[in-house]
N, C-alpha and C positions, 0 to 999 in steps of 0.2 A: 097082195098085201094091203094096198090102199083100199080096195073094195071091202076087205074083211074089217078094217078099222072103221070104215064108213057105216057098216052095219052094226058094229059093236062099239058104240061111242063111249061106254063106261070103261072098257079096256084101254081105249085111246087116252082117256082122261087120266086113268091110273098110271099109265106109262109116262105121260107128260109130268105128272106130279113127282113120280120117282126120279126122273131126269133132273128136275129142278132141285129136289132135296139133295141128290147126289152132288150136283154142281155147287150148291151152297156149302155143303159139308167140305168139299175139296178146297173151296176158296178160303174158308175161314179156319180150317183145321189142318189140312195137309199141305197146301201150297204156301211156300214161304215167300212173302212179298217184302222187298226192300227198296227204298228210294235209291240208295247207292249200294248195289249188291257187292258182297265180298268176293274178290277175285283171288283164287289161290295162285301163288307165284309158281311159275314154271321156269324161272331163270336163276342161274347161279352166277353171282358176280364176284370177280377177283380184282381187288384194288391193290396196286403195288406202287408205293412212293419211291422216287429216286430224285432227291432234291437237286435243283439246278441243272438237271440233265436236259439236253436238247431233245425235241420230239424224234429226230432220226435215231439218236442213240437209244431212246426208250423202245422204239420199234424193234431194233436189231437185238438188243441185249435182254429185253424182257418179254415184249408182246409175242414175238415169233417163237421164242423158246417155250412159253406157256401153251401156245396153240399146238406146237408139235408134241407136247407132253400129253395132251388130253384128246387130240383129234381122233384117235383110234377107238375111243369109247363108243360103243354102238348105241348108247342111249341118247347121244347128243344129236340134235337136229341141226342147229346152226351155232356158229361162233361169230360174234361181232366184237371187234376190238376198237378201242379208242385210246389214242396216246397223245399226250400234250406235254408241255414243258413241266417236268417234275413228277409225272405220274403216268401210269397205264391203267386202263380199265377194260377188262375182258368180260363180256356177258355171254354165258353159255345157256342156250335154250334146250331144254330136255323134251323129248317126245311126251305127248299128253298121257300115254298109257303107263308112264313111270312117275314115281313120286320124287321130286327134286331133293327132298330131305334125305332120302335113302341114297342118293347119288353124291351128296355133298362130301361125304368122307372119302369116296373114291377120288374126287377131284382134289381134295386136300392132300391126299397121299401122293398123287402125281406131282402136284406143285412143290410139295416139301422135298421131293427127291431131286429137284433141279438144284445143282450145285455150281452152276456157271453164271449166276447173276453177278453183276458188278459188286465189289466189296461194300460200297456205300448204300446198297439197296436195303430198304427197310423191310420188315417182315410183311409178307402178303396178307391181306385181310380178305377172307373168303366167307361169303354170306349169301343167304337167299334174298333176292331182290323183293322189295315190298312195293305194292301198287297203292299210290295215294290218289284219291279222287279230288280234283280241283273244283272247288265250289265257286270261288269268285277271285278276280284279279283286281288289284287296286293300282292305278297309275298315278304317280306323284310328279308334278311338274310346276314350274313357276319361275318368276324373275329373280331367282336366288342362285347363289354359287353352288357348285356340285357338293361341297362339304356340307352346306346347310341343308340341302335336299336329302343327302344321305343320312344326316343326323335325325331329320324329321321322320324319314322312312323307318329308321330303327326304333324311334319312339312309338310310332304307330304299330310296328311289329310287336313290340313288348306289351303294349296295351291289349292287343288282340289275344295274347296268351291268357289273359285274365278273364276273357269272355267265355261264358258257359257254352259248351258244344264245339269249341275249336281246339283241336289237338295239334295242328301243324300250321305254321306260318313262317315263310322264309322270304328272304330278299333275293331278287335276281337282277342281273344286269348292273350290278354294283362294281365299279372298277376299283381295283386295289391301288392304293397310293404307293408311290415309289419315289425314291430320291435319285437324281442323276448327278454324278460327280464327273466333272471334266477337268483334265490336267494338261496344260500345254507341254509339249515336248521339251522346250527349253527350261521350264521349271523342273521337270523330272531330272534332266541332266544337271541342273544347278544344285539340286539337293541330293543327287545320286539315289533317286527313288524310282521304282518301277510300278507299273499298274498292279502287279501282283502284291506288292507291299501295301498299296492303298487298300486293296481288297481284303487282305488279312487284317489290317488295322480296323476296317469297318466291321468285320465279323466279330472282333473282340468285344466282350461285354463291357459296358461302361462301369467304371469304378465309382 
């Protein structure tokens, strides 16, 4: 073959030109090029809120029951569950040769058939997980209080939303503020009040 091309240089040149033209045509016409390629989701997420419930209760009363309800579906490759105080999150990864959108209804039907959730469990939210491409991270620190830094971070986040080309901006590692109420035992006995009474009073809306 090499000897033949050496003797027929015109044919070799024509072949080279053909390869170059075909390569350019594929590059600019057929081959899709993206800086951040779109990734089709293959994960179905199930989010179940149960306010004020301990992680152990979430695992036993929600996570395990959902896993048992869907684990026999042959299209499922893996199930990864996360439970924390007040909620459970179950991620179901589907085999690549199946479309998650077609499996979503099967998963919904299985979850809707569960009738042993605690009475205060909110309605499960079932959706296709979305992949977000992180472009940049901004770290904010300084000789200020945590409240001041949080407020400044929220201001920056809000300003980023108005910038062209930015569709997502969120805060991470922001601690939620909480109020701690302590009541000495002798005071509770003096006023004939229990900790449950205090909890009920705190939950009541202010008039």
